[in-house]
Residue frames as qw, qx, qy, qz and C-alpha x, y, z in Angstrom:
[[0.021, 0.271, 0.224, -0.936, -9.89, -13.73, 30.15],
 [0.303, 0.621, 0.722, -0.046, -13.57, -13.14, 29.33],
 [0.255, 0.580, 0.357, 0.686, -14.81, -10.48, 26.92],
 [0.333, -0.893, -0.257, -0.163, -16.17, -8.51, 29.89],
 [0.653, -0.643, 0.089, 0.389, -12.71, -8.45, 31.51],
 [0.673, 0.226, 0.286, 0.644, -10.80, -7.70, 28.31],
 [0.010, 0.979, 0.087, -0.186, -9.44, -4.16, 28.13],
 [0.557, 0.739, -0.260, 0.276, -6.51, -2.47, 26.39],
 [0.824, -0.241, -0.214, 0.466, -3.18, -3.38, 27.94],
 [0.184, -0.954, 0.054, 0.229, -1.39, -0.42, 29.56],
 [0.619, 0.694, -0.262, 0.257, 1.65, 0.79, 27.63],
 [0.823, -0.367, -0.136, 0.410, 4.87, -0.25, 29.36],
 [0.427, -0.334, 0.141, 0.828, 7.04, 2.46, 27.78],
 [0.342, 0.828, 0.380, -0.229, 5.28, 5.48, 26.28],
 [0.010, 0.802, -0.375, -0.466, 8.47, 6.61, 24.52],
 [0.071, -0.316, 0.878, 0.353, 8.86, 3.42, 22.45],
 [0.813, 0.233, 0.015, -0.533, 6.65, 1.54, 20.00],
 [0.518, -0.189, 0.822, 0.142, 7.13, -2.19, 19.45],
 [0.544, 0.537, -0.240, -0.598, 6.90, -2.41, 15.66],
 [0.783, 0.035, 0.621, 0.032, 6.23, -5.70, 13.91],
 [0.550, 0.338, 0.537, 0.543, 6.26, -4.32, 10.38],
 [0.044, 0.691, 0.026, -0.721, 6.68, -0.95, 8.68],
 [0.516, 0.426, 0.607, 0.429, 5.45, -0.31, 5.14],
 [0.180, -0.286, 0.044, 0.940, 6.28, 3.08, 3.70],
 [0.391, 0.237, -0.224, -0.861, 3.59, 3.14, 1.01],
 [0.147, 0.212, 0.964, 0.055, 0.44, 1.11, 0.42],
 [0.403, -0.066, -0.248, -0.878, -2.96, 1.51, -1.25],
 [0.567, -0.191, -0.775, -0.203, -4.41, -1.58, 0.48],
 [0.412, -0.311, -0.689, 0.508, -4.62, -0.41, 4.10],
 [0.023, -0.673, -0.413, 0.613, -7.10, 2.45, 3.98],
 [0.437, 0.849, 0.295, -0.033, -8.18, 5.33, 1.74],
 [0.274, 0.927, -0.256, 0.014, -5.54, 6.69, -0.60],
 [0.702, 0.358, -0.486, 0.378, -1.81, 6.14, -0.36],
 [0.591, -0.756, 0.107, -0.262, -0.81, 5.50, 3.24],
 [0.250, 0.474, -0.782, 0.317, 2.07, 4.45, 5.43],
 [0.843, -0.356, -0.273, -0.298, 1.20, 1.38, 7.50],
 [0.035, 0.497, -0.748, 0.439, 2.64, 0.40, 10.87],
 [0.821, -0.278, -0.464, -0.183, 1.85, -3.00, 12.36],
 [0.269, -0.671, 0.530, -0.444, 2.58, -3.13, 16.09],
 [0.496, 0.118, -0.852, 0.117, 3.82, -6.19, 17.97],
 [0.021, -0.082, -0.796, 0.600, 1.53, -7.60, 20.66],
 [0.497, -0.259, -0.331, -0.759, -2.19, -8.23, 21.03],
 [0.249, -0.109, 0.791, -0.548, -4.16, -9.28, 24.11],
 [0.706, 0.201, 0.110, -0.670, -7.32, -10.13, 22.11],
 [0.152, -0.277, 0.926, 0.208, -6.01, -12.91, 19.86],
 [0.724, 0.278, 0.089, -0.624, -9.02, -13.49, 17.62],
 [0.687, 0.017, 0.715, 0.128, -9.35, -17.06, 16.28],
 [0.629, 0.578, 0.449, 0.263, -8.49, -17.05, 12.58],
 [0.095, -0.907, 0.104, 0.396, -6.47, -13.83, 12.86],
 [0.726, 0.668, -0.077, 0.142, -4.43, -13.01, 9.75],
 [0.312, 0.700, -0.471, 0.436, -1.40, -12.02, 11.87],
 [0.840, -0.516, -0.158, -0.046, -1.06, -14.49, 14.78],
 [0.751, 0.101, -0.210, 0.618, 2.71, -14.00, 14.71],
 [0.082, 0.507, -0.122, 0.849, 2.03, -10.48, 16.02],
 [0.646, -0.630, -0.361, -0.237, 0.17, -11.65, 19.14],
 [0.753, -0.322, -0.302, 0.487, 3.20, -12.00, 21.40],
 [0.112, -0.994, 0.017, -0.012, 4.43, -8.89, 23.21],
 [0.619, -0.486, 0.430, 0.442, 7.94, -10.24, 22.86],
 [0.562, 0.213, 0.537, 0.592, 9.94, -9.37, 19.79],
 [0.229, 0.920, 0.300, 0.107, 9.32, -6.59, 17.34],
 [0.501, 0.337, -0.092, 0.792, 11.61, -3.65, 16.63],
 [0.321, -0.734, -0.408, 0.437, 11.72, -1.20, 19.52],
 [0.347, 0.473, 0.245, 0.772, 11.44, 2.22, 17.87],
 [0.135, -0.352, -0.358, 0.854, 11.46, 5.55, 19.70],
 [0.302, 0.746, 0.558, -0.200, 8.29, 7.52, 19.00],
 [0.087, 0.831, -0.173, -0.522, 10.21, 10.47, 17.52],
 [0.170, -0.345, 0.792, 0.474, 12.14, 8.17, 15.18],
 [0.327, 0.390, 0.857, 0.086, 8.94, 6.45, 14.08],
 [0.246, 0.843, 0.281, -0.387, 7.34, 9.81, 13.31],
 [0.017, -0.679, 0.480, 0.555, 10.35, 10.74, 11.17],
 [0.245, -0.044, 0.907, 0.340, 10.11, 7.48, 9.22],
 [0.309, 0.619, 0.713, -0.114, 6.38, 7.99, 8.64],
 [0.185, 0.878, 0.081, -0.435, 6.67, 11.60, 7.49],
 [0.131, -0.543, 0.641, 0.527, 9.66, 10.81, 5.29],
 [0.427, 0.233, 0.855, 0.179, 7.46, 8.32, 3.42],
 [0.086, 0.175, -0.276, -0.941, 5.55, 11.26, 1.97],
 [0.109, -0.389, -0.868, -0.289, 2.12, 9.61, 1.94],
 [0.288, -0.531, -0.228, -0.763, -1.26, 11.15, 2.76],
 [0.654, -0.539, 0.141, -0.512, -1.69, 9.38, 6.06],
 [0.025, 0.359, -0.895, 0.265, -0.85, 6.71, 8.60],
 [0.827, -0.219, -0.312, -0.414, -2.65, 3.43, 9.23],
 [0.205, -0.460, 0.772, -0.388, -2.05, 1.66, 12.55],
 [0.876, -0.028, -0.349, -0.333, -2.63, -2.10, 12.65],
 [0.324, -0.570, 0.709, -0.258, -1.31, -5.08, 14.47],
 [0.317, -0.073, -0.553, 0.767, -1.15, -6.69, 16.71],
 [0.183, -0.798, -0.573, -0.029, -3.32, -4.30, 18.68],
 [0.258, 0.552, -0.064, 0.790, -2.63, -0.54, 18.57],
 [0.450, -0.720, -0.014, -0.527, -4.64, 0.21, 21.72],
 [0.888, -0.380, -0.138, 0.218, -2.38, -2.13, 23.68],
 [0.575, -0.077, -0.010, 0.814, 0.31, 0.52, 23.00],
 [0.083, 0.871, 0.451, 0.175, -2.02, 3.50, 23.19],
 [0.330, -0.862, -0.002, 0.384, 0.21, 5.95, 25.09],
 [0.439, -0.344, 0.496, 0.666, 3.15, 5.67, 22.71],
 [0.314, 0.383, 0.694, 0.522, 1.03, 5.55, 19.56],
 [0.008, 0.906, 0.410, -0.106, -0.99, 8.60, 20.62],
 [0.282, -0.730, 0.230, 0.578, 2.26, 10.62, 20.50],
 [0.351, -0.038, 0.705, 0.615, 3.02, 9.28, 17.03],
 [0.182, 0.645, 0.702, 0.240, -0.51, 9.94, 15.80],
 [0.106, -0.899, -0.223, 0.361, -0.53, 13.47, 17.20],
 [0.276, -0.558, 0.412, 0.666, 2.68, 14.37, 15.38],
 [0.292, 0.196, 0.781, 0.516, 1.44, 12.86, 12.13],
 [0.089, 0.794, 0.598, 0.065, -1.81, 14.80, 12.29],
 [0.196, -0.837, -0.012, 0.511, 0.03, 18.02, 13.18],
 [0.277, -0.310, 0.595, 0.688, 1.94, 17.52, 9.93],
 [0.481, 0.351, -0.155, -0.788, -1.38, 17.57, 8.07],
 [0.370, 0.128, -0.871, -0.298, -1.82, 13.85, 7.54],
 [0.763, -0.292, -0.088, -0.570, -4.66, 11.56, 8.55],
 [0.090, -0.308, 0.908, -0.268, -4.60, 8.66, 10.99],
 [0.812, -0.086, -0.336, -0.470, -6.59, 5.45, 10.60],
 [0.182, -0.402, 0.826, -0.352, -6.52, 2.95, 13.45],
 [0.726, -0.096, -0.608, -0.308, -7.61, -0.69, 13.40],
 [0.240, -0.360, 0.711, -0.555, -8.57, -2.28, 16.71],
 [0.387, -0.160, -0.899, -0.129, -10.02, -5.58, 17.86],
 [0.014, -0.351, -0.655, 0.669, -11.80, -3.74, 20.68],
 [0.096, 0.731, 0.610, 0.290, -15.26, -2.38, 19.98],
 [0.068, 0.552, -0.042, 0.830, -15.77, 1.37, 20.21],
 [0.640, -0.647, -0.162, -0.381, -18.00, 0.73, 23.23],
 [0.871, -0.297, -0.195, 0.339, -15.18, -1.17, 24.97],
 [0.480, 0.275, -0.100, 0.827, -12.77, 1.70, 24.28],
 [0.245, -0.638, -0.072, -0.726, -15.27, 4.21, 25.68],
 [0.806, -0.544, -0.220, -0.076, -15.65, 2.04, 28.79],
 [0.766, -0.061, -0.183, 0.614, -11.88, 2.09, 29.26],
 [0.177, 0.466, -0.017, 0.867, -11.87, 5.88, 28.93],
 [0.532, -0.655, -0.156, -0.514, -14.67, 6.19, 31.49],
 [0.877, -0.405, -0.191, 0.174, -12.58, 4.00, 33.81],
 [0.353, -0.877, 0.188, 0.267, -9.74, 6.52, 33.62],
 [0.765, 0.015, 0.399, 0.506, -7.60, 5.32, 30.72],
 [0.089, 0.860, -0.081, -0.497, -6.16, 8.61, 29.50],
 [0.240, -0.370, 0.727, 0.527, -3.89, 6.78, 27.04],
 [0.317, 0.404, 0.834, 0.201, -6.86, 5.20, 25.28],
 [0.163, 0.878, 0.345, -0.288, -8.59, 8.59, 25.15],
 [0.121, -0.722, 0.359, 0.578, -5.45, 10.15, 23.68],
 [0.245, -0.100, 0.821, 0.506, -5.10, 7.65, 20.82],
 [0.248, 0.618, 0.745, 0.047, -8.81, 7.73, 20.07],
 [0.047, 0.889, 0.172, -0.421, -8.65, 11.52, 20.03],
 [0.061, -0.638, 0.519, 0.565, -5.82, 11.44, 17.48],
 [0.346, 0.131, 0.882, 0.290, -7.64, 8.96, 15.19],
 [0.332, 0.239, -0.214, -0.887, -9.57, 10.24, 12.18],
 [0.780, 0.073, -0.383, -0.489, -10.98, 6.89, 11.10],
 [0.394, -0.332, 0.800, -0.308, -11.45, 3.96, 13.46],
 [0.715, 0.051, -0.593, -0.367, -12.12, 0.38, 12.37],
 [0.313, -0.383, 0.667, -0.557, -13.31, -1.39, 15.51],
 [0.889, -0.068, 0.139, -0.430, -14.31, -4.87, 16.59],
 [0.524, -0.363, 0.761, 0.122, -12.80, -8.36, 16.79],
 [0.399, 0.303, -0.696, -0.514, -12.32, -10.50, 13.72],
 [0.726, 0.019, 0.565, -0.392, -14.98, -13.24, 13.59],
 [0.040, -0.305, 0.825, 0.474, -14.00, -16.00, 11.18],
 [0.230, 0.394, 0.889, 0.035, -17.61, -17.18, 10.81],
 [0.222, 0.857, 0.372, -0.279, -18.73, -13.73, 9.58],
 [0.496, -0.086, 0.393, 0.770, -16.38, -13.01, 6.67],
 [0.263, 0.796, 0.193, -0.510, -17.11, -9.69, 4.94],
 [0.614, 0.169, 0.543, 0.548, -16.69, -10.00, 1.15],
 [0.234, 0.842, 0.419, 0.245, -18.11, -6.53, 0.40],
 [0.148, -0.988, 0.042, 0.017, -16.51, -3.73, 2.39],
 [0.608, 0.579, -0.389, 0.379, -12.85, -2.82, 1.94],
 [0.104, 0.607, -0.555, 0.560, -10.10, -3.23, 4.57],
 [0.590, -0.351, 0.499, -0.529, -12.13, -5.26, 7.11],
 [0.102, 0.192, -0.971, -0.094, -12.28, -9.01, 7.64],
 [0.078, -0.375, -0.920, 0.087, -15.73, -9.62, 9.16],
 [0.104, -0.620, -0.503, -0.594, -19.17, -8.06, 9.02],
 [0.487, -0.741, -0.421, 0.191, -19.30, -7.10, 12.71],
 [0.504, -0.223, -0.033, 0.834, -16.40, -4.67, 12.39],
 [0.106, 0.903, 0.406, -0.096, -17.52, -1.05, 12.37],
 [0.436, 0.360, 0.077, 0.821, -16.19, 2.07, 10.67],
 [0.269, -0.835, -0.373, 0.302, -16.28, 5.11, 12.97],
 [0.397, 0.601, 0.069, 0.690, -15.47, 8.51, 11.45],
 [0.519, -0.613, -0.376, 0.461, -14.01, 10.66, 14.22],
 [0.185, -0.516, 0.087, 0.832, -13.05, 13.83, 12.33],
 [0.528, 0.724, 0.159, -0.414, -13.87, 15.74, 9.17],
 [0.122, -0.543, 0.682, 0.474, -10.98, 14.30, 7.13],
 [0.021, 0.064, 0.930, 0.362, -13.15, 11.59, 5.53],
 [0.396, 0.160, 0.290, -0.857, -16.55, 13.29, 5.28],
 [0.752, 0.262, -0.163, -0.583, -18.03, 11.07, 2.55],
 [0.083, 0.366, -0.926, -0.041, -16.19, 7.81, 3.17],
 [0.378, 0.133, 0.847, -0.348, -19.15, 5.93, 4.65],
 [0.605, 0.534, 0.123, -0.577, -21.40, 7.02, 1.75],
 [0.622, 0.590, -0.444, -0.262, -19.09, 5.38, -0.80],
 [0.433, -0.502, 0.742, -0.104, -17.71, 2.54, 1.30],
 [0.783, 0.138, 0.601, -0.082, -19.37, -0.35, -0.50],
 [0.688, 0.723, 0.054, 0.026, -18.22, 1.03, -3.86],
 [0.069, -0.839, 0.538, 0.031, -14.62, 1.34, -2.68],
 [0.856, 0.265, -0.444, -0.029, -12.50, -1.50, -4.09],
 [0.759, -0.576, 0.301, 0.046, -10.70, -3.80, -1.70],
 [0.534, 0.705, -0.464, 0.040, -7.06, -4.44, -2.54],
 [0.879, -0.382, 0.205, 0.198, -4.44, -7.04, -1.77],
 [0.294, 0.854, -0.429, -0.033, -0.82, -6.11, -2.48],
 [0.957, -0.145, 0.151, 0.200, 1.81, -8.79, -3.05],
 [0.162, 0.895, -0.415, -0.025, 5.47, -7.80, -3.12],
 [0.970, -0.031, 0.038, 0.237, 8.33, -10.14, -3.98],
 [0.167, -0.893, 0.354, 0.222, 11.86, -8.96, -3.20],
 [0.468, 0.649, -0.582, -0.146, 15.06, -9.98, -4.98],
 [0.128, -0.340, 0.908, -0.209, 15.60, -12.86, -2.55],
 [0.385, -0.177, -0.832, -0.358, 12.20, -14.32, -3.36],
 [0.050, -0.283, -0.740, 0.608, 10.58, -13.36, -0.06],
 [0.145, -0.527, -0.603, -0.581, 6.88, -12.65, -0.45],
 [0.009, -0.212, -0.512, 0.832, 5.12, -9.93, 1.58],
 [0.121, -0.532, -0.717, -0.435, 1.34, -9.55, 1.52],
 [0.036, 0.242, 0.478, -0.844, -0.83, -6.76, 2.84],
 [0.560, -0.027, -0.274, -0.781, -4.54, -6.18, 2.60],
 [0.539, -0.090, 0.738, -0.397, -7.02, -8.83, 3.71],
 [0.639, 0.228, -0.524, -0.515, -8.04, -11.93, 1.77],
 [0.915, -0.199, 0.244, -0.253, -9.29, -15.42, 2.49],
 [0.485, -0.468, 0.696, 0.247, -6.64, -18.15, 2.36],
 [0.694, 0.362, 0.603, 0.152, -8.20, -19.80, -0.71],
 [0.393, 0.915, 0.091, 0.020, -7.95, -16.52, -2.64],
 [0.211, -0.835, 0.481, 0.162, -4.36, -16.00, -1.51],
 [0.673, -0.125, 0.694, 0.224, -3.45, -19.47, -2.72],
 [0.615, 0.642, 0.433, 0.153, -4.91, -18.60, -6.12],
 [0.150, 0.983, -0.102, -0.024, -3.15, -15.23, -6.26],
 [0.350, -0.736, 0.564, 0.134, 0.21, -16.63, -5.18],
 [0.894, 0.119, 0.425, 0.081, 0.21, -19.67, -7.46],
 [0.664, 0.710, 0.001, 0.235, 1.84, -17.89, -10.45],
 [0.037, -0.872, 0.423, -0.244, 4.47, -16.37, -8.14],
 [0.671, -0.481, 0.549, -0.133, 5.24, -19.45, -6.11],
 [0.945, 0.275, 0.177, 0.005, 5.55, -21.81, -9.08],
 [0.612, 0.674, -0.281, 0.304, 8.74, -20.33, -10.58],
 [0.256, -0.733, 0.524, -0.351, 10.22, -19.94, -7.10],
 [0.860, -0.227, 0.433, -0.148, 9.75, -23.66, -6.45],
 [0.894, 0.419, 0.082, 0.136, 11.42, -24.47, -9.80],
 [0.123, 0.897, -0.410, 0.113, 14.62, -22.60, -8.99]]
């Protein structure tokens, strides 16, 4: 499929979200403490993507939108970050989740591999689901990941082409301070030795960060 033909995939079931990963609290996936939801499935499939295991639309935990809202609000964080996978490939279901989260007084940040222009084109073509999710997003990070344009300066994004679009008044000064906002990578190791990473980093840096953790695990 060419870039001109690529458009958000219609949601199959607007009452269910296919969830690849749920993280109740993180400081690495947007401003402040946030709950992060990675969705399963992505039609874009950027070369060098950090989460290629989330490309397939098969798999994932099928979570009713109301249940997902409850899990998010019970986390008690300041907002929700939607990642993937590709959130706009499940726009109808996620718009319901985002609406409920915002009605509870929390912010919504959405990452997408589609450009804002491509989303606007979809809306002009009649995609009410895309319009609904965009309308319930306070901060949009838009654009495909380009592995030949790594961004070492701005937080949360992988490549320099990706754009921050402020869509509400919840983050009025974010763009002014963006380059002074520290980027973070969080590494969690559970009691079984399983390592979970969130935040974005180049593979060489991850190898360096994980070396002290992996060494004692290998010696067990």
